[in-house]
N, C-alpha and C positions, 0 to 999 in steps of 0.2 A: 451449542453456545448461544447465549442471548444476543439477539441483534444480527445474527449471521444469516446469509442466504442458505438455502438447502444445499447449494453446490459449493459453499465455502469449505475448503479443506485446510487442515493445518499442515500443508505440505512444506516441509523444510528438511533438508537432507544432509547426510554426514559420512562416516569413516572406516577403514581397515579390512583388508582381505586380499585374496588372490582373485583376479578377475580377467576374463577373456573378452576383449573387445576387438572385433574385426580380426580375430585369429591371432592377435598380438597379446600374449600373456605377460602381464607386468606384475611381478611379485614385490610388493612394497609393504613395509611394516605399517606405515601410516599414510600411504597415498595411493591414488588410483588415477590412471591416465590412459591415453590411447587416442589414435587419430580420430575416431568417431566421437569421443568425448571432447577432446581439446578444441576442436573447431567450433564447439558450441559454447565454450566457456568464456567469460569476460577476461580479457587480458589487460593487465594494468601496465601498459607500456607508455612511456613518456613520448608524446608525439610533438610535432611542430604545429604552431598556431598558424592557421590559414585564414586570413581575414579577407572577406569578400566585400565588406562594407566598412568605410572609414569614419562614418559619422560618430560623433560623441554626443551624449546627452549632457549639455553644459550644466555647471553648477548654477542653480537659479538664484536670483537676487530677492531679498526680502524687501519690506516696505522702506527700510532705511537705505536701500541701494547696495548694502553689503552682501557678499556671496553667502548663501546658506551653507553652513559647515556640515549639516546632516540632513537627511530626508525628513520630511514632516510625517510621513507614513510609510511603514513597511508592510507590503502585502504578499502573503504566501498563498499560492494557489496550487492545490494538489488535484490532479485528475486521476482518480482511482483506476488502476489497471490500464493506463494509457501506454501502449508500446511506443518506443521511439520511432519505429518505422511508419506509424500512422501519419506522421508529418510528411514524409516523403511520398506516401501513397495518396494522401487526400488534400494536401495544402492548396492545390489548384482550385479546389471547390470552396475555399474559405474566403470570406470578405470582411470579417469582423475582428474580434479580439485575438483569436488564434493567429490569424494572418498578421495582425499588427505586431504580435510578439515575435514571430519569425522574421518579419521585415525590419523591425526597429530594435530588436533585442540582440543580446549576446547569446548565441546558440551553441551550446557545447554538444557537438554531434556524437561524440564517443562516450558520453556519460553512461555509467552503469554501476549498479550495486556490486561490491566485491564479495558479498557473502552469500550463503546458501538459503537462508530462511526468508525468502522474498514474499512476505505477507504484509497485510495492511497495517497492523499494529507496529510491526518491526520497521517498515518503511517510514511511516509517519514519525516514529520516535527518532529515527536516524536523521530525517530532515530537520526535526525540531531541535535536537541536541547537538548535532554535528558529530555524533559518535556512532560506532557500530554496535550491534547487539551484545557482543561480548563485554562492552563497556556500559551501555545503558540498561542492559538486563531484560529488555522486552524481546524475548527470543522467539515469540510466536504470537498468534492471536489468543492463545491460551495454553495452559499446561496442566499436568496432573499434580494435584496436591496430595502427596503420599500420606501426610498426617491426617488430613480430613477425608481422604479416600474419595475424592471427587475432582472433576475438572473445574478449573477456574478461568474466567476471561481475563485478559491482560489488564483491564481497567476495573475489575471487581474490587470493591473496597467495603468491608463490613462496617466501617466507621462512617460511611457516607450514606446519605439518603437521597434518592432521586426525587425531583420535583417536577410535576407536569404543569405546563402552561395551559391557560384557559380551562382549568379544572380537569384536564385529561388524566386518565388512570395510568400510572407507571409503577414500576417495582424495582427493587434492588438499589444498589448504590455504586456510583462510578467516580473514579478520580485517577490521578497519575501516581498514586502511592507506590506502585510497583516499579516506576521508572527511577533508575538509580542516579540520574543526573538531571539538573534543571534544564528546562527548555530555553532556547534563545529568548523567547518572549518574556520569560521570568527574569532572566539576566538583564534584559533591556529595561524592564520596569525597576528592578532593584538598583541597578547601577546609574540610572538616569537621575535619581534624586527627586522623583515626584513629577507629576504632570503627564506621565505615560499611561495610556489605556491599552489593554490587551483584550481582544475579542476573537472568538473562533466559532465556526459553524460547520456542520457536516450532517449527513444522515446517520453516520456511525459514531457511537460513543468513542470507540478506540481511535478515531481520527480527530474529532474535536478536542478530546481530552489530551491526547499526546501533543497536539500542536500548541495547546494552551499551557500545559505543564501543571504543576502542583497548585498554583493559584492563578486566577485571572479575573478580570472585571466581568467577563461573560464567556461561558462555553455552552453551546447549545447543540443538541442533536435530536434525533427523531426516534420515537418508539414505534417500531413498525407494526406491532401487534394491535395497537390502539389508535394509530394515526395521530400521535401526540408529539409536539415539540417539548423537549425536556432539558433539564440541567440537573445539578445535584447541589446538596447543601454546602459542598466545598466551594462552589463558585457563586451561589446565590442567583436570584432572579433579576431580570432587567425589565422595566416597564415597557420599553418599545417592543420587546419580543412578545410580551403578554398581549399588547395591542394588536400586533401582527397576527398572532395565533387566533385571536377572536375575530378579526376582520377577514382573515383569509385562511379558514380551515382547509386542511387537505381535501376534505370532501367537496369543496367547491369545484374541483376538477373532475368530479364524477360525471360521466357521460361524454367527456371530451374524447377525441380520437387522435392518436399519433399517426399522422399521414406522412408520406414521403416528401422530402424537401426538394428533391431533384427529379428530373425525368428518369424513368427506369433504366434507360441506356447509359446513365452516368454511374451506375453502381458496378463495382469491379467483379463481384463474385456471383455465384448462384443465389437465388432468393432464399433458399434453405440449405444450409450446410449439412453434410452427412454427419449424423450423430448429435445434431443440435437438440437441446431441450426446448421446452415451452413454458411460458408463464401461465398459471391457472387463469382460465377464461379467455386466453388468446389462442388463435389458430396459427399455423405456420404461414408466414408471409403477411405483408401489409395489406390494409391498414390494421392498427391495433387499437381497439376500442377499450376505454377504461370504464367498463360497465360491470365488473365483478363476475361472479360465477354464473352458470347457466340459470336463467329464470330470475336473476336478481333484479330488483327494482329500486334498490337503495345501496349505498356504500356498504361493502362487507369485507371480509378478510381477503378475498380474492382481489377486490379493487385495491386494497392497500398494497398488496404485492405488485399489482400492475403499476401503481403510481411510483413506487420506489425504482422500478425498472423503466421509467419513462423520462423523456426530457422535461416534463412538467415539474419533476422534483428538482432538476438543475435550476430551472427558472425560479422556483421558490427560494432556493439557497441564495441566488443572486439578489433577489429582492430583499431578503433579510440582511445581506451584506450592505446593500445600499441604504437600508433603514438605519443600520448601525452607524454608517458614515454621517447620515443626517442628524440622527437623534443625539449621538455622542459628540458630534462635530469632530470626528476623527481627522487628524491631519491639520487641525486648526487650533490646537491647544498649546500648552507651554513646553511640550516635549515631543519626542518621536513616538507615535502610536503604532500599534501592531494589529493587523487584521488577517486572520487565517481562514481560508475557505477550502474545504475538501469536497469535491464533487464525487459522489458515490455511485450514481446511476450507471456510469460506464462499467463499473465492476459487476453489477447485477446483470447488465446486458451481456457483457463479455462472458461471464460464467455460463449463461444460458445459451446464447447464440454463437459464441466463438468469435475469434478475431477476423475470420473471413465471412463477415455477415453484412447484410444491408443495414441491420440495426446499429452496429457499431459505426459504420460510415455515416449514417444519418444522424445519430445522436451527437456526433462531433460537429456536424454542420450546424445543428441547433445550439450546441454549446458555444460555438464560434460567435453566433449572434448574441447570446447572453453576455459573453465576455466583452464583445464590442460595446454593448450598452453599459456594462459595468465600468469599463475604462473611460467612456464618455462622461459618466457620472463622476468619476474621480477627477477627470480633467476640470469639470465645472466646479466641484466642491473643494478640491484640494489644490488643483493647479497642475497642469501638464508639466512634468519635470520636477515637481516637488515630492513625488512619491517614487518608490522603487518596488518593482514586482519581480517575484521569481515564480516560474511555473515548473512543476516536476510531477512525477508519478511515484506511487509507493512501491510499484512492481509492474512487471509486464504480464504476459499470459502465454500459455502453450496453445498450439493448435488443438482442435478437437481430435483425439487419437484416430477415430474412425475416418474423419475427413482426411487426415494426413496419410493414413494407410491407403485409402481409396485413390487419392490423387497421385501419390508418389510411389506406393508399394513399399515404403520404408516401414520397418518394424515399429509399431506403436500400439499401445493398449492400456489396460487398466489393471493395476495391481490389486489382487484380492487380499485384503487385510485379514479377514478371518482365517483364510487358508494359511497365511504366513504365521499367525499366532498358533494355529493347530500344529504346524510343523515344529515350532519351538517346543511346545508341550510334549510332543511325541519324542523329540530328541532327548529329553531329560528323563524319560521313563526308565531307561537302563541304568541311570545314575541315582535312582531312588529319591528324586526331589519330590517334595510335596506338591500336589496339584490343586489348584492352578498355580504354576510358577510365575506366570505373567499377571501382574495386577491390572495393567491397562496398556493398550496400544493407542497412544494419543497423538494425532497428527502422524508424523513419521518417527516418533520416539517410542521405544519399547521400555516400559517401566515394570521392573520385576517386583514381586511381593517382598515384604520385609525380610531381609537377611539373605535372599536368594543370590543377589549379585555378588555379595561378599564370598559366598560359597563358590560361585563360579570362578571368581578370581583366584581362589585357592585350588581350583581343580582345572588345570589346562585342558584336559581331555573333554570335560563337560563344556567348557567355554568354546572349544573348537566345534563340538557337536552343535551347539546353539548357533554359532556364526555360519556354519555350513548349512544348517536348516534355513536360516534367513536367506542366504545366498542362493539356495535351491528354488526359492519362490520366483515364478515367472515375473519378469519386470524389474527385479532388484539388480542394481549395479554395484553397490558397496554397502558395507555396514561398519560403523565407527564405534569404538568403545569409549565411554565417557571418561574412564580413568586415563586413557591415553591422550584424549583431547585436553584434559586438564593440565597435562605437562607443557602444553603450548610450545612444542618444538616446531621449528621451521621445516616446511616440507617443500619438495620440488613440485608437488601436485597442486594444481589450481583448485581441484575439488576439496582436498584436505585443508588448504588454506582458507577457502570459502567457508568450510565447516567450522574451523577454528574461530573465525570472526563471528559466527552465529552462536557460539557455545557459551553458556553461563551455567555452571555446574548445579547450583541450587534449584534450577528450574527445568533443565533438560532431562531426558530419560537416561537409562543405563546404556542402551544401544540406540544409535541414531542411524537411520536407514536412508540411502539414496536410491531412487529409482533410475532406470535407464532413460536416456533422452526420449522425449515424446510419449512417455508412460505417465499416467496419473496415479498418484498414491492416494488411497483411501476413497476412491470414487467408484469402485466396482459395484457397490450396492445401488448406485444411481444409474449408471449405464449410459448417461447422456451428458452433454455439455463438456466444459473444460475447467481447468484450474491453473494454479501457479504454485510457487514455493520451492523452487529448485535452484541449483547453482548453474543452470544453463542460460545462455545469453538471451534467449527469448523471454526469460523471466527477469533477468538482471538489467537489461538495457532499457532506459527510460529517457524521455525528453528532459532537458535541463536548460532553461532560458531565463536570463535576467533582462529587465527593461526599465528604463527610467533614470532616476537621479543617480549620477555618478557612474553610469554604465557606458562603456564603449561598444557600440553595435558591431556585429560581425559574426562570422561562422568560425568556430574554434574546434580544432581536433586534438587539443590537449587532453591528456588523461584526466578524468573528473569523476566524482561520485556525488550522490545527493548529500553526503555528509559534508560537502564543501559549501553548501548553501548557508548554514548558520555562521560559519567563520567569515564568509564574504559579507553577509549582513552585518556581522559584528565589526568588520573593518570599516564599513560605511557609516556606522553609528557610534563608533568609539567605545565598543564593548569588548571585554575580555571573557572568553569562555574557559571552562575547566578542562576540556578535552583537547587533544591534538590529533584525533583520528582523522578529521577533515582538515582541509587547508583553504587558505584564501585564494580565490581564482583571480589573481592579480592582473592577468592578461586582459581581463574584461573591464577593469576599473579605469575610468577616465582620469587624466592628470588634474590635480586640483590647482 
């Protein structure tokens, strides 16, 4: 898929079968459970609010002395692949923006995605629309287009044409055409009656585009193959981005070195995790020089890969966001403006080095500084208390399987996708199905060739042979049938419910597969690094913090999901959304 790291997998998981977990066999038509699974799944339980801080951010006064009814600027910050427990582990080492969010914000400590397809496009769409994938339709980073017989990225749009800044070479076209609901940013602009500007930035198209929605004043992302900032014809270009791209090309970071921010004794884990991958041109362990491949004397493809997985990329996004505030005078116009920034480098670092790495710990220290600078900039240009910020992540991440197994002895591994597909084909030989019966295994979905699934539904013995074959693959926990998911029946199983919330029939496969906890789906061919995309808590649980205008600071244990961000923003800005998947987090709103 265009714009993905080599370790990105479309891990999202799903439904139906008899399964033995910890010797407890549960026979369920549409659900799978067990002590080993349930402990790892997000539980949507209504909790009590526990406030440790009583301070409120007061409603600020305008020039006339009257209280501001709405914030002047809404800021959405997404830290790609940031696990919620990173705050508990590393907060003592922060002194900038992340620290300020935790100290001054409303922190929802039990926040988690309730669905299975914990991936980048899905999470950003959920944050943006306030809806779950079954509603907004962005079920994965990509899916199989049966008619075209090819995989498509979630933001692919044949009617859009990408545009490179500073004369950079780009290809394809991206937009939110596949997103079935408008983004909060779109509703804000549409319902405010003019004066609202909406701007988004990320390294990834699927982040910048989904935060912006179908239309925006600017949506900017990065073309990793050419080192170019880009947008598309759907959004149009912005002069300040063109100027930034010319003055500060990515190549100006060539030759820089990512060094440790802290003494070595301050890092929690071993310098190199078991099973960690490497970035081309880098060796295991710090420092990491941005000098490209061996023998390189100028920026090359290896350098561009190094840059995306370094804190220098986070700093570039921060500077672009600050330029947007200055050039467009965001927060100083006639309406409430919207600025979305998704920091992608944590995802590239996490996929490669894993969550128990010096790299993750260090890049968060550096992001903390960048965010401290960014909030100081907003304080100066918009006014402290005149803007509201939310910070969240699009998903978490699993431990590296080899690291998990070596450290704990727990069963962990990598599911061999070609082996699973071969087992399915073999199972259908006796039923005289044409070969190949499987058109594509895409992510965790199995898409059958034209007409095959209809024949399977009419032949229970053949269907059972196929599901038995999938279940026999090492690392598989369950397999769900699309026709059963389409019935949308309530289940007692958290796994099945999470799968239901992830399912949109026109885009998902015929069979949806869930791996066991701590197993990676689709990564056997790589053999190193880690991924996400499951209904397990390590992938679902993410930070969720609000700070600023109209927010009551504190720590809250109420049940919350990232789908609650857009409705809460909507409540603060007088906007009505189409969906009711998310809810207003009213406990964190200060009294007017």
